[in-house]
C-alpha positions as CSV (number, residue, x, y, z in Angstrom):
1,T,91.7,92.6,6.1
2,T,88.6,92.1,8.3
3,A,84.8,91.4,7.7
4,L,84.5,94.9,8.8
5,E,86.9,96.2,6.0
6,T,85.1,94.0,3.1
7,A,81.3,94.3,3.5
8,D,81.4,90.7,4.6
9,C,78.1,90.2,6.6
10,S,78.8,86.1,7.5
11,I,79.7,87.4,10.9
12,L,76.0,87.8,11.6
13,D,75.5,84.1,11.4
14,R,77.9,83.3,14.3
15,L,76.0,85.7,16.9
16,S,73.8,83.0,18.2
17,T,76.4,80.6,18.7
18,D,79.8,82.4,19.4
19,E,79.7,83.7,23.1
20,E,82.6,85.6,22.6
21,L,81.5,87.5,19.7
22,F,77.8,87.9,21.5
23,S,79.8,89.6,24.4
24,Q,81.5,92.1,22.2
25,L,77.8,93.5,21.3
26,N,77.4,97.0,23.3
27,F,74.0,98.8,23.6
28,N,75.2,101.6,25.3
29,Y,76.0,103.5,22.1
30,V,74.3,103.8,18.7
31,I,76.1,104.9,15.7
32,V,73.7,106.4,13.3
33,A,74.2,107.0,9.5
34,M,71.8,108.9,7.4
35,N,70.7,106.0,5.0
36,A,71.7,102.6,3.8
37,S,72.8,102.8,0.3
38,G,71.4,101.7,-2.8
39,K,74.4,99.8,-3.5
40,K,74.8,96.3,-2.5
41,G,78.0,94.6,-1.5
42,K,78.5,90.9,-2.9
43,S,78.1,89.3,0.6
44,A,75.2,91.3,1.6
45,K,72.4,89.9,-0.1
46,K,71.2,87.5,2.5
47,Y,71.3,90.3,5.1
48,E,69.4,92.9,2.8
49,A,67.6,94.1,6.1
50,W,71.0,94.6,8.2
51,R,72.6,96.6,5.1
52,N,74.4,99.7,6.6
53,F,77.6,100.1,4.6
54,H,77.8,101.3,1.3
55,S,80.4,99.2,-0.5
56,K,83.9,97.8,0.2
57,S,85.2,100.6,-2.1
58,N,84.2,103.2,0.4
59,K,86.0,104.6,3.6
60,D,83.7,102.6,6.3
61,Y,86.7,100.9,7.3
62,R,87.4,104.1,9.2
63,L,84.8,103.5,11.6
64,P,86.0,100.1,13.4
65,K,89.6,101.8,13.4
66,A,88.2,105.0,15.1
67,F,86.4,103.0,17.8
68,E,88.7,100.0,18.1
69,G,90.0,100.0,21.9
70,T,87.2,102.6,23.1
71,E,84.2,101.8,25.0
72,I,82.2,102.1,21.8
73,W,83.6,99.3,20.4
74,G,80.7,97.0,19.3
75,A,77.7,99.7,19.4
76,Y,74.8,99.3,17.3
77,M,74.8,100.7,13.9
78,T,71.8,101.9,11.9
79,D,70.5,104.3,9.5
80,F,68.0,107.2,10.3
81,I,66.0,107.0,7.1
82,K,65.3,103.5,6.1
83,E,63.9,103.2,2.5
84,S,65.9,105.3,0.4
85,G,67.8,103.5,-1.9
86,L,69.9,106.3,-2.5
87,S,73.5,106.6,-2.0
88,S,74.2,110.2,-0.9
89,S,72.7,111.6,2.2
90,M,72.1,114.8,0.8
91,E,70.0,113.1,-1.9
92,A,68.3,111.2,1.1
93,A,67.8,114.0,3.3
94,V,66.2,116.3,0.6
95,K,64.0,113.6,-1.4
96,N,63.1,111.5,1.5
97,F,62.2,114.4,4.1
98,S,61.6,117.2,2.1
99,N,59.4,115.6,-0.6
100,M,57.8,113.1,1.8
101,S,54.1,113.3,2.6
102,D,53.9,113.6,6.3
103,V,52.6,110.2,6.6
104,E,55.5,108.8,5.1
105,R,57.8,111.2,7.4
106,R,56.2,110.1,10.3
107,K,56.3,106.5,9.4
108,N,60.2,106.6,9.0
109,I,60.8,108.4,12.2
110,K,58.8,105.8,14.0
111,F,60.4,103.4,12.6
112,F,63.7,104.5,13.8
113,E,62.4,105.5,17.3
114,D,60.9,101.9,17.6
115,E,64.3,100.2,16.9
116,I,66.1,102.4,19.5
117,N,63.4,101.6,21.9
118,I,64.0,97.9,21.5
119,I,67.8,98.4,22.8
120,G,66.2,101.0,25.5
121,L,66.8,104.7,24.8
122,K,67.1,105.0,28.4
123,N,70.1,102.9,28.6
124,I,72.0,104.3,25.4
125,K,74.6,106.8,26.7
126,K,75.2,108.4,23.4
127,I,73.9,108.1,20.0
128,I,76.9,109.0,17.9
129,V,75.5,110.5,14.7
130,L,77.9,110.4,11.2
131,G,77.7,113.6,9.4
132,E,76.6,117.5,9.9
133,K,73.5,116.9,7.5
134,T,72.3,113.6,9.8
135,L,73.0,115.4,12.9
136,L,71.1,118.4,11.8
137,L,68.0,116.6,10.2
138,M,67.8,114.2,13.5
139,K,67.6,117.1,15.8
140,L,64.8,118.8,13.7
141,M,62.9,115.6,13.6
142,L,63.3,113.5,16.9
143,P,61.8,114.4,20.4
144,Q,64.3,115.8,23.0
145,E,65.3,112.6,25.0
146,Y,67.1,111.5,21.7
147,R,68.4,115.1,21.2
148,E,70.2,115.2,24.4
149,K,72.0,112.0,23.7
150,M,73.3,112.9,20.0
151,V,76.7,113.7,19.4
152,G,78.0,114.6,16.0
153,V,80.9,113.4,14.3
154,W,82.3,113.5,10.7
155,H,80.9,111.2,8.2
156,Y,83.4,108.3,7.5
157,A,83.5,109.7,3.7
158,V,84.8,113.2,4.5
159,R,87.9,114.2,2.7
160,K,90.3,114.2,5.5
161,S,93.3,111.8,6.1
162,D,92.5,108.6,8.5
163,K,94.3,110.2,11.2
164,D,92.2,113.2,11.0
165,F,89.2,111.2,10.8
166,K,89.8,109.3,14.1
167,K,91.0,112.5,15.6
168,N,87.6,114.0,14.9
169,V,85.7,111.0,16.4
170,K,87.6,110.6,19.6
171,N,87.5,114.4,20.2
172,A,83.8,114.7,19.5
173,I,82.6,111.9,21.5
174,F,85.0,112.0,24.8
175,K,84.5,115.6,25.2
176,N,80.9,115.2,25.4
177,F,81.1,112.8,28.3
C-alpha cells in the first residue's frame, strides 16, 4: 500500500529535501476534480490546504494506477471549486455556482486561474478533468485558452471496473494529443 492509496500526506514533508521525489513532479499536466471533500483523512489535518482526495475508503487509488508509467505521472492535481465542503460534485456544482453571488463565483474562478498561472498555463500540455459535470462547468466558466487544453475523463468514483476506468483515461487522454 502506498501513500497515494491511503490518503497519507506525509510525502509532502519530503518534497523540499528529496531530489528524486521532486524530480517526479510534472507541471506539463494538471488533473482537476470538482471540489475538495468535506471529509478529512486522518493524516490530512496538517495539509488542509492541500486536501484533494475524499477519504481512503474511496476509489481515488485508481488515479495513480491509471497514470503510472505514462507521461502524466507526477502531474499537479487540484480542485476547481475550492471552498465547497461538500463531498458530492453535483452538490458542489449546483450549490456553489448556481446559488453563489457573482462576486463569490468570480472569486472562485479567479483562485483557480491564479493557481494555474503559477504553474504557467502556456507550459501545460493538457488539463485532465475528472467527470462530465466538472468538464461542463469548467468549459462554461473558463476562457478559451483553458478550454482548448481540457480533456475529460471519467471521475474515479464511476461505477465501472478498475480496468475499464484505466482504459477510459488512457483512451481519452492519448487520443487527444
